[in-house]
ROSE-613846 format. One line per 4 residues: number of its first residue (from 1); for each residue x, y, z of N, C-alpha, C, O. Coordinates in steps of 0.001 Angstrom, whole numbers, plus 500000, padded with zeros to 6 digits. Layout:
BEGIN
NUM) X:Y:Z:X:Y:Z:X:Y:Z:X:Y:Z; ... .
This chain:
BEGIN
1) 711818:951009:353805:710981:949986:353988:712101:948636:354402:712185:947966:355431; 712770:948599:353293:713878:947703:352877:714550:947412:354179:714828:946256:354495; 714866:948628:355079:715596:948481:356142:715274:948091:357128:716064:947761:358012; 713675:948018:357238:713037:947469:358502:713072:945891:357999:713387:945082:358871 .
5) 712822:945452:356874:712965:944040:356696:714771:943452:357408:714980:942521:358185; 715625:944250:356878:716938:943862:357069:717193:943800:358659:717793:942975:359349; 716582:944862:358942:716833:945219:361043:715937:944032:361232:716529:943267:361994; 714955:943609:360936:714328:942241:361653:714876:941057:361451:715014:940093:362204 .
9) 715222:941266:360173:716058:939765:359734:717342:939496:360699:717780:938395:361030; 717802:940697:361043:718954:940850:361731:718720:940382:363389:719445:939569:363962; 717647:941023:363963:717184:940898:365273:716965:939451:365379:717419:938861:366360; 716116:938622:364190:715721:937478:364423:717095:936438:364570:717171:935733:365576 .
13) 717891:936394:363795:718941:935842:363439:719908:936120:365094:720295:935245:365869; 720018:937113:365173:720742:937631:366622:720015:936483:367815:720446:935626:368587; 718946:936933:367511:718182:936245:368849:718566:934412:369224:718907:933757:370209; 718244:934148:367708:718707:932617:367804:720052:932385:367868:720311:931185:367958 .
17) 720915:933050:367854:722444:932984:367640:722717:932978:369074:723601:932282:369574; 721720:933995:369929:722572:934083:371198:721692:932989:372211:722194:932699:373297; 720630:932515:371894:720395:931340:372680:721128:930088:372399:721520:929355:373308; 721318:929836:371133:722350:928627:370809:723535:928966:371625:723758:928235:372590 .
21) 724343:929973:371389:725687:930144:372158:725501:929910:373679:726352:929329:374352; 724092:930500:374291:724193:930137:375740:723833:929228:376397:724155:929029:377568; 723108:928548:375719:722722:926901:375654:724110:925880:375446:724319:924970:376249; 724800:926074:374567:725757:925472:374081:726909:925491:375167:727567:924503:375496 .
25) 727065:926930:375734:728044:926892:376603:727547:926480:378155:728318:926200:379072; 726291:926503:378226:726085:926189:379680:725917:924817:379744:726222:924293:380816; 725411:923948:378649:725788:922553:378630:726841:921676:378186:726990:920455:378146; 727676:922909:377793:729429:922071:377668:730131:921921:378980:730373:922847:379755 .
29) 730436:920652:379151:731334:920456:379730:732827:919664:379751:732778:918485:379402; 734034:920155:380094:735197:919906:379547:735903:919641:380797:735774:920157:381908; 736728:918665:380343:737445:917715:381124:738282:918990:381858:737838:919459:382905; 739230:919398:381389:740158:920434:381831:739709:921816:382181:740385:922676:382747 .
33) 738613:921899:381813:738028:923794:382062:739123:924525:381310:739030:925747:381419; 740020:924141:380659:740879:925188:379718:740517:925610:378365:740828:924987:377350; 739784:926794:378399:739427:927281:377589:740444:928747:376766:740800:929796:377301; 740652:928323:375487:741572:929191:375183:741323:930940:374860:742126:931869:374784 .
37) 739513:930860:374688:739000:932523:374345:737743:931982:375412:736935:931082:375181; 737862:932896:376743:737179:932906:377507:735396:933520:376845:735395:934599:376252; 734337:932933:376973:732921:932881:376801:732689:934513:376405:732553:934951:375263; 732683:935242:377589:732501:936291:377592:733131:937496:376656:732499:938406:376119 .
41) 734566:937247:376610:735171:937991:375781:734958:937392:373874:735029:938188:372937; 734713:935943:373706:734077:935351:372435:732879:936187:372291:732669:936607:371153; 732091:936499:373171:730380:936925:372930:730667:938276:372732:730102:938690:371720; 731398:939209:373370:731514:940530:372981:732349:940803:371638:732312:941874:371032 .
45) 732949:939918:371336:733802:940116:369819:732783:939685:368707:732970:940003:367532; 731609:938890:369147:730822:938327:368092:730013:939332:368009:729817:939621:366829; 729417:940039:368787:728624:941316:368940:728932:942306:368515:728001:942938:368015; 730299:942961:368469:730630:944089:367973:731075:943703:366456:731216:944705:365755 .
49) 731315:942520:365824:731250:941771:364699:730028:941822:363658:730036:942096:362458; 729054:941494:364450:727531:941307:363847:726981:942777:363692:726321:943016:362680; 727267:944095:364896:726857:945350:364707:727655:945955:363513:727126:946797:362787; 729001:945499:363304:729726:946491:362150:728868:945937:360902:728325:946747:360150 .
53) 728738:944379:360663:728422:944055:359531:726824:944501:359214:726431:944542:358048; 725956:944823:360317:724883:945561:360124:725038:946955:359685:724535:947476:358690; 725809:947486:360572:726466:948869:359931:726661:948925:358385:726104:949714:357622; 727584:947911:358050:728155:948287:356770:727083:947860:355727:727066:948492:354671 .
57) 726211:946880:355908:724874:946432:355037:724137:947508:354913:723568:947564:353823; 723850:948751:355923:723073:949606:355899:723802:950816:354901:723244:951370:353954; 725075:951041:355342:726056:951820:354424:726108:951473:353050:726200:952424:352274; 726060:950020:352439:725970:949601:351197:724830:949921:350894:724824:950482:349798 .
61) 723321:949786:351589:722196:949690:351085:722029:951557:350559:721563:951975:349499; 722462:952180:351458:722178:953737:351160:722923:954222:349944:722390:954925:349085; 724386:953753:349896:725039:954315:348727:724872:953606:347421:725001:954262:346388; 724611:952396:347369:724749:951654:346509:723290:950685:346154:723251:949462:346017 .
65) 722066:951734:346052:720873:950725:345994:720203:950625:344698:719235:951174:344171; 721146:949637:344331:720975:948886:342599:719801:947672:342877:719494:947051:343895; 719392:947646:341735:717901:946821:341447:718402:945407:341476:717450:944666:341721; 719708:944632:341296:719876:943399:341783:719732:943460:343193:718869:942787:343757 .
69) 720761:944462:344019:720647:944044:345503:719219:943846:346081:718866:942893:346775; 718337:945052:345630:717228:944786:346304:716299:943626:345773:715350:943159:346402; 716688:943259:344602:715847:941483:344208:716464:940530:345160:715755:939611:345569; 717453:940605:345489:718170:939704:345986:717627:939564:347522:717483:938454:348034 .
73) 717294:940955:348316:716875:941045:349542:715435:940622:349429:715119:939702:350183; 714509:941096:348653:713411:940851:348220:713033:938908:348150:712119:938302:348709; 713927:938472:347422:714132:937267:347417:714282:936003:348333:713770:934885:348263; 715243:936621:349296:715748:935759:350419:714459:936288:351274:714113:935281:351891 .
77) 713656:937247:351594:712954:937257:352391:711268:936742:351884:710241:936905:352542; 711391:936130:350607:710115:935506:350283:708881:936613:349655:707689:936338:349521; 709498:937818:349349:708252:938989:349041:708217:938629:347360:707123:938755:346809; 709179:938265:346684:708931:937957:345312:707855:937051:345091:708248:935964:345515 .
81) 706704:936942:344647:705725:936084:344191:705964:935116:342996:705064:934365:342620 .
């Protein structure tokens, strides 16, 4: 059940980050149009990093499912009353 909470939080955060980056890139007007890193390369590196972090979180949760970590997740999601 805790995996579903983490995955849903990840999906919601990813959704809002993607929208923010899309709107920022769409509305960004640069005078010289010279970008150090192209948007497509940046966004794919960002996506790979996000998936690796999600995977490492799942590995950590599977191997080291201690009470303090579970309480932190419950506290962050507002489950604890």
